[in-house]
N, C-alpha and C positions, 0 to 999 in steps of 0.2 A: 414515644414514637414521634418521629419527625414528620411534620406536615408534608403531604405529597406535592403541594404546590412548589414548583421549582423556583428558586430565587438565585440571583447571581450577585457575587461580590467581586468587584474588580480590584485586583491587586497588581500594582505596577512594579516591575523589576527591570533592571538593566542587566543584560547578559554579561557585560563586562569583557567577554572574550572576543566578541565580534562587533563590527561597526553598526550592524542592524539590531535594534532592540525589540523585544516583544513584551506584550502585556500578558498577564496571567489572570484567568477568570475561573473562579470556583463556583460550582453549582451543586445543589442537592438533587441527586437523581436516585430513585429507588432506595431512599433512606440511607444514602451513602454520599459523603462529600467527595466529589470528583472535580477534575479541572482540565482546562485546555489552555494552550497558548495561542495568541493571535498577533499577527503582524499586518499592518496596513502600509501600503506602498507610499513613497514620498510624494507622488503626484496625485494622490487620491482627491477626488472632487465630488460634487453632488451628482455627477453623471453615473449611469448604470455601470457596475463593475462586476467582474467575475469573482467567484469564491472557489478556492481550492482547499480541500481537506487532505492533510498529509498524515498517514498512519504508520507508526513505527512497527518494528518487528518484535518477535519473541525476545524477552529480556532487554528490550529497548526502552527508550523514553521519548517523550514529545520533543524535548530540546535536542536530544541526540539524533533524532531523525533529521532535524533542520541542519545541525552543525556538521555531523560526521557522515551519516548515511547518505545524504544527498550532496554534501560538500558545500552547503550554503544556499538553501532553497529560498531564503528571503531575498537574495540578490536577484533571483529569477522573478520574484514577486514585484520587485521594482522595475525590472526590464519589461515584463509583460503586463504590468499594472493590474495585479489581482490581489485580493485579500487572502492571506494564508492562515489557516487555523490548524493547530496540531493537538488533537485530543490525546490524553494520557490514558493508556490501558490500565485495567485493574492490576495492582501489584501487591506483593507481600515479600517477606524475608524468610528464606529457608535455604539451606545449603544443598547444592547439587552440582554435578559436573555436566556442562553443556558444551558440546563441540571441543571436548578435551580441556576445558578451562573451568576451574572451580568458581562458582558465583554464589553469593548469598541473596541475590535479588532476582525475583521472578516477576515478569509482567507478560500480558498477552491480551488478545482479543478473542471473543467468542464468534468465530466465523461460521458456526453451526456445523463444522466438520472436525476441528481439532478437539472439540468437547465430546466427541462420540467414539465408540469402538465398533458398533455394529453398522454394517452397510447392507444394501440389498443383495450383494454378492459375497459377503464375507466379513472381514474385520479390517480396521485401518492400520494394523501393524502385525508383524510376525510374532510367533510365540516367544522367540528369543530377542525381541526388540528391547532397546534401552528404555527403562521406565523413568518418567519424570515426575516431579512432585505434583500433587493434586491440589486443586483449588477447593477451599472449604465451601464455596457456593455451589459445588457440584453434588448431585446425588450419585455416590460412587457406584451404586448398583445400576443406575441408568447410564452413567457416563462410561463405566467399564474400565478395564485395565489399560487401554491404549490412550485414554484421554489425557491431554496435557494442557489444554487451554481453559480459560475461565468459562463458566456456565452462565454468566450474567447477561443482561439484555444490552449488549454493546450496540446493536443496531438501533435500539431506541435511544440510547445515549447520544450517538452521533446525529440521529435525526433531530433530537431536541436542540443540540448545539446549532445545527443549520437553521432550524426554525427561529431560534433566538437571534442569530446574526441577521437573518432576513428581515426581522421586525425593525431593526435600527439602521440598516444599510440598504441602499438601492442595488440589490443583487440582480445581475443579468442572467448568468448561467452558473451552475454548480457542477464541480468536478471532484472526484475522489481519487487519490493516488496512494499507493502503499507499497512497502517493501516486506517480503517474506510473509510472516503472519499478518502484517498490515496489508499486503497485497491480497491475501486470502479474505481479509475483512472488506477491502474495497470491492472485491468480486461478489461477496455475499450481500453487501449493501446494495450493489447494483441490481441484484436479483429481487430484493425486497422493495426497493424504492426507485426503480428506473424512471418513474413518472416525474421525479424532481431533478434528474441528472442529465447533463449534456454529454458527459464522457467519463471514462475510467482508465487509469493506468495501473496495471498489476505487474509488479516487478518481483519475480521469483516467488510467487505465491499461489501455486496451483492448489486447489482443494484436494482433500483426500480422495483416493480412488473410489469410484462408484457414488460419490456425493456431489458431483458437479451440478450446478443449478443454472437456469437460463431465465433472463428477465422476460417479463410479459411484454414490455414496451422496448423496441429496439433502441439501442444507444451506441455511441462510438466507444470502441473497446480496444485498448492496446495492451498486449501481454508481452513482456520481455523476460528473457532468462539467459543464463550462461550455460553452454553445453557442458562445462566442467563442474557444474553445481551438483554436489552430492548431498546437500541439505534438503532441498526440494527439487529433485532431478526433473528436467523437462522432458526426458525421453525414456530413461531406464526404469521408471516407476518406483523402485525401492531406494530409499535414502540410506546414508551411511549408518543411521541408527535403526534401520529396518522398519521404517514406516512407508506406507504406500500412497503415492500421489497420482492424480489424473495426468496423463501425458498432455503436453502443450498442444499437440496437433489434434487430440481428441476434443479439447475445449473449444478451439477455434472452429473445428468442423461442426460441432454441435450448435454453437452460436450462429454460425453462418447459415446452416440449414434452417434454423428457426427463424432467422431474419430474412430468409429467402434471397441471399446474396447470389447474383447471377454470374459474376465474373471474378477471376482471381489472377493475380500476377505475382511473380517471385523474382527477386534479384539478390545479388550479393553486394553489399555496400562496404567498401574498403577505405572510407574516408578517415576513420579513426581506428577502431578495431574492425575485424572482419565479421560482418553481421548479415545473416540471412534474413531478408525482409520479405514477408508475404502480406499481401493486402487482398481482402475480400471486399468487393464494392458492387455498386448497383443493387443495394439491399433496400429493404423496407425503410421508409422514413429518410432515405438518402444517407444512412449511416455507413460507417466503415469498420471493419475489424482488421487490426494489424498485428501480426505476429513477428517478433524480433528475437532471433536466436543468435547470441554472441558466440562465435567460435573460439574466442581467446580467453574468456572469463568464466568465473564460477558464480558463487552466491553473493553477488555485489550489485549495487546500483551502477548503471553505466557511468564511466568516468572515474570510478572509485576502485582502488585496488584492495583495500583492507576488508576482509570478509567479516571482521568483528566490528566494523564501523557502526556506530549508533548505540553500542552497549556502554553508554555513558550518560552524563547529564551536565548541563551548564549551571551557572549560578541562578538562573531563573527557576530552577527546581532544586534548590539547596536542601529542601526537606527530604529529598530522596538520598539515601545513603548508598552511593554508587560511585564509580569512577568518574573523574572529571574529563570532559570532552577535550579533544585536541582540535586544532583548526585545520580542517580539510578544505581544499579549494578544488572544485569540480570545473574543469576547463571546457568540457563539451557535453557531458551526459545529460544535464538538465535541459539544455537547449534542444538536444537531439530528441528527447521525448516530448517536450512541451510544444515544439513546432508542429509536431504531428497531432497533438491533442487539440490545440486551439484552432488549427487550420486544417480541416479534414480534407481539403484538396491539395494540401502541401505536398504530400507524397507523390501524387499523380502529376502535379504541375511541375515539379522539379526533376521528375524521372528522366525526361529527355535531355535536360541540361546536364545532369551529372553523368549520364551515359556518354554524352559527347565529350566530357572532360576526362573520361577514363577512370572515374572514381569508383564505378561499380562494374560488375560483370553480369551479364544476363545469362 
């Protein structure tokens, strides 16, 4: 039995593929050796600095999230001067077909909805839904036929990483962002630990229908999705593989009601893609909820075209037997999200300016 006391071993690698390199940290959590990647910006000092946790999607990797999913998130860490950490979800090797592609690698996060079948109103998938391989850390009787995610304590794992980082760095604010299953995990983490977070970005990661959660403490929340997304559909509820997800509008309405948001505005932003932007403001604790629905895209991070982006690994994770990442460059998507995350008045302050320039339509 491995001692429960968590220890860290710092292993330093160079990604080789990109100009920004990351360190790899391995920790023992719940009797399992797990790891995360960390990137510190070039201008880091002793002054307080923000921490951003980036979470990959199903069948993704920590390095794949940085390099392909977001198209170079470390570049944004340098621009906005924050420490970026990329935890690795639990993974194993077993053959299955996912989104029409055969893969032998499986990874996920336990967002407390993907590891379940039963909901207060029914089940998380249809009777003829596509079945995915099961995690051995799940009780199959409890998880049920629809479960596809890990049943491990991923919320505790991420919380431990944040606590460790805060012990050795002067952290100002903590944010969590994620894509797909990583977005679901960011959503779930916000519900469990809103007391330590400043804000969250959830990209294409609605929880399963009937299992939405709401944080006790209001925090800034951005949810983004593509209207053409058939993996985690923002409007239609049922995905291509016949799983059911909470509609995007239902999530924002539930959170805004709980946070007692008193005002709402809606615009169409045509600066890059056509995106319907809704903001709920004058809420408790002066937080904002922002809903971003891309009318041109599907299940991708903004600014990225490849729906399979992130299903890869760089040399930082050579021990994972998976596809090697390509170099993706995101020209606008990361800035588009992070400007709203870090400056909660950004959306309102720039509204009048961009209307006058004809970039958006009211």
